[in-house]
C-alpha positions, 0 to 999 in steps of 0.5 A: 769878358771884362775879366778876360780882356783886362789881361787878368787871366795871367793872374789866374796862372800866377795863382796856380802851383808851379807858376814862376811866382809861386815856385819859390814860395811853395818850396817850404809849404810842400813839405807839410800837408796844408788843408786850407791850401788844398781847399783854396786850390780846389776853389780856384779850379772851380772858379776856372771852370766857371769860365768854361761852361758848356754852350756859353757864348764866351767859352771858346774865347776863354778856352783859347785864353787859358791855353795861350797863358799856359793854364791848361799845361799847368793844370795838367801838371797839377793833376799828375803831380804825385802829392796832389790830393785826389779831390784836387786831381779830379777837379784839375782833370775836369778843368782840363776837360772843360778847357778842350771840349768842343774846341777843335784846335785845342783838341788836335794839339792836346795829344802832344802835351806831356805829363808825369808818368802815372804809377799803378801802386796803391796811393796813400791817404793823401793820394801819394804813390811811389814813383816807378823806374819807368819813363818819368814823362808820357804823352797826355793820352797815355797818362790818362789811359794809365790812370783810368785803366791801370790804377785799381783803387777805390780812393782814386775813383774820382780822379779816374772818372775825371780822367775818363771825362778828359778823354771823352772831351778829347774826341768830343764832336771831332770825327777825325780824332775819334777814328784816329783814337780807335784805330790806334786802340785796334792796332795796339790790341792786334799787336799786343802792345800794353793791353793793360791800358788798351780799351779794346783789349780790356773789353775783349780779353776780359779779366786778366789772371794776375789782375788786381780786382777792379770793378771799374776797369772794364766799366770805364773801358765800356764807357769810352768805347760807347762814346767812341762809336756813338752815332758814328757809322765809320767807327762802328764798322772799324770796331766790327772788323776786329775779330779773334781767331784765324779761319785759315788755320781752322780756328773759330773766328769770334767777332768783337761783339761776340767776345764782349757778349761772351764776357757778359754772359760769363760774368752773369754766370760767375756773379761778377760785380754788377758794375762790370756787367752794367758797363758791358750792357750799356755798350751793347745796347747803345751799339746795337740800337738801330744797327741791323748788322751789329744785331746780326753779328751778336745773333750769330752766337745763339746761346747769348739770347738764351743766357740773356733771357734767363738773366732777364727772367730772374730778379736779383736783390744783389744785382737789381739792374741786370734783369732790366738791362738784359730785357732792354738788350733783348728788346733791341735784338728783336726790334732791329732783327730781320728776316735774314738774321741768323735768328730771324724775327719769327724765330726770336719772338717765340723764344722771348715769349716762352723764356721770358714772357711779355709781362716779365719783359715789361716789368723788368724794363719798368723796374729799371726805369724806376730804379733810383740810379736811373730815375734820380740820376741827375740829382744823385752824386756820381762820385765817391761820396755816393758810398761810405769811405772804403766802399765801391762808389754807387756809380753805375751809369754814364749820362749818355746811356741814361739819356738814351734809355729815357729817350727810347723807353716807350719804344723799348716797351712796345718792342715785344708787341711788334709783329715779326712780319714787319721789320722796324726802321731806324727811328731817324727815318720816322722824321722825313727829310724833306730834301730827301723826299724832294730828291726822290720825287725829282728822281721819280719824275725824271724817270717817268719822263725818261720812260715816256721818252723811251716809249715815244722813241720805241713807237717811232722806231716801230713806225720806222721799222714798219716803213722800212719793211714795207719799202723792202717788200716793195723793192723785192717785188720790183726787183723780182719783176725786173728780173723776170722781165729781163729773163723773159727778154733774154729768152726771147732774144735767144730764141729769135737769134737761134731762129735767124741763124737756122734760117741763114744756114738753111738759105746758105745750104740751099744756095750752095746746093743749087749752084753745085747742081747748076755747075754739074749740069753745065759740066755735063753739057760741056762733056757731052759736047766734047764727046760729040766733037771728038766723035766728029773729028774722028769721022774724017778730015773731010769735014775738017773745015766744017768741023773746025767751024763747028769747033769754033762755034762749040768753043764759043758756046763753051766759052759762053758757058764758062763765062755764065758759070763764072758769073754764077760762081761770082754771084754765089760768092757775093751771096755768101759774102752777104750772108757772112756779113749778115751773120757777123751783124747777128753775132755783134747783136748777140754780143751786145745782147750778152753785154746787156744781159751782163749789165742786167745781171750786175744790176740784179746783183747790186739790188741783191746787195742792197737787199742784203744791206736792207736786211742787215739794217732791218736786223739792227732795227729789230735789235734796237727794238728788242733793246728798247723793249728791254729798256721799257721793262727796266723803266717799268721796274724802276717805275714800280720801285719808285711807286713802292718808294712813294708808298713807303714815304707816304706811309712814313709821313702818315706814321710821322703824323700819328707819332706827332699826334701821340706825342702831343697827346702824351705831352698834354697828359704829362702837363696835366700830371705836372699840374696835378703834382704841383697842386699836390705839392702846394696842398702839402705845403699848406698842410705842413704850415697848418700843422705847424700853426696847430702845434704852436697853438697847442703849446700856448694852451697847455696851461688851460687844460686843452691838451687833449683836444689840441692833440686830436686836432693835430692827429687829424691834421696829420691824417690829412697830410698822410691822405694828401 
């Protein structure tokens, strides 16, 4: 912190080649190789890296300071300088990787930097290559990819490995950059632009016809893609969507995973370099682990399983790592396959047992774990110094995969023993998320309360429906009784009205007949008197006076008869008028009765409409009842699902407890073994010291003739050491 705060970082920049201070002094020195200068430069870069230790408190502040004073750009220029030695190139690129790793701001601006273009010619002894006629500067990511994938030289391995590390640092722990990088790679592969420096094309296309033999080109591509998709669901989905072939044109569609697996099996058959095959296997194992969709994708090509089983069952001295890695991949395929996989678990297990066998499966994985490249990975050099000059470096694995293999070794050992009827869950689910568990319990409680509320509501609806149905029945009964009463009253009124009319008509007819009879009788009497009068007048005029008198009397009686007849006629007219008035009253009463009947009919119709409305309401209530019943069924199903989820959570909690107990027991056993190992080491050291002391005593007593006896003691000490 004191170094940084005192502004001394600027002096580090001045020490780097290409700075303003060193530019003039370096003109003469650059013409001739200077070994000490290269050593000093390498040491300066190592000192810079001391300020950039991963996880240190002041690392981010140092990264920002190095960027602010231009050290990052200057170190990149040094790395891509044509005359820089390979070791210095590698150290410079590692320094750049440490400078941007985990610093989101520097990572986002890193891709905008430009460096000198990389040539793909064979370098000289000092790492120099001839410039090409292409562009003189390129963006840093393109330059790094050209260096990693385009330079096929064993001498440049350290620089290529450092460039690969720089690319990994570029998208380290930055999801947006990772997805952007992968999208650009997929787009470049789809359009066919510069397939030489494209990681996706390198893996899917395999070795090109005119390609210079390069064991590490596809290895580096596999490592980069493995880091791109590690623990990133979105990146895996993007890469799984890449496919070759057009289904609409009748071509066979080959997915990215199937293409990589096909290149792997072809490489095994053709005896390709072990490093290429290890790269493919590292990528597939880390990709397929805990990813059922990816497992199903690979199992869609059934011949791959047969080829892997055959490779795992044949130990090879030339390729000792391949059988173990193939066994690991087969274990992952079986462990994370499902009943619905293209090759189901029940079909896959007999294939593994018959073609490989449990013992050979376990032996292959154990031998892989005990191989020095895995067991001693942390202490072995992962650079060109691991092999003689001119030979391929003994670099086979990436640290990420070694950690993955060691962390999951015990699970891979047990994979073949799992019952095919039980599908494996991702290891991340073995540790229960309490927040998720609480959410599930809250959801279960809320759904239970909702179910109870629905049941209570349904019960209320049923009671309401029963009450409405009872009211409807009572209303129908009342309406029917009223209707029957109205009908009977109407019929009685009609009967009385008709009887009264008949009586009135009968009385009218009787009175009319009586008056007619009386009138006829009076007329007959008058006619008789007139006849008598005429006869009397015809008898003579003598009795004229008498006759006139009699006529007068007769006229008076006739007049009286006529008066009586008029009175009777008037009485008859009055009686008829009275009867007509009575008939009119009866007709009015009949009209009123008809009006009453119409009103009653309207009331009946209104009640029928009310009954129809009530029936509709009852239908709606019945529909609500059916919906409530269906809702209860759904809630019962949800309750059952929640019950299963609770059982699954309880089962996982029990498995977690058992796993923790087994882990504690294993840790205890490991501690005991470490203590025994420490005791053995201490005893071995004591025995060595004792042997050394015995050797010194032997040299001191040689003159006294005790040579043979001391030699025997030394032999005994050696035997004790050998036994220890």
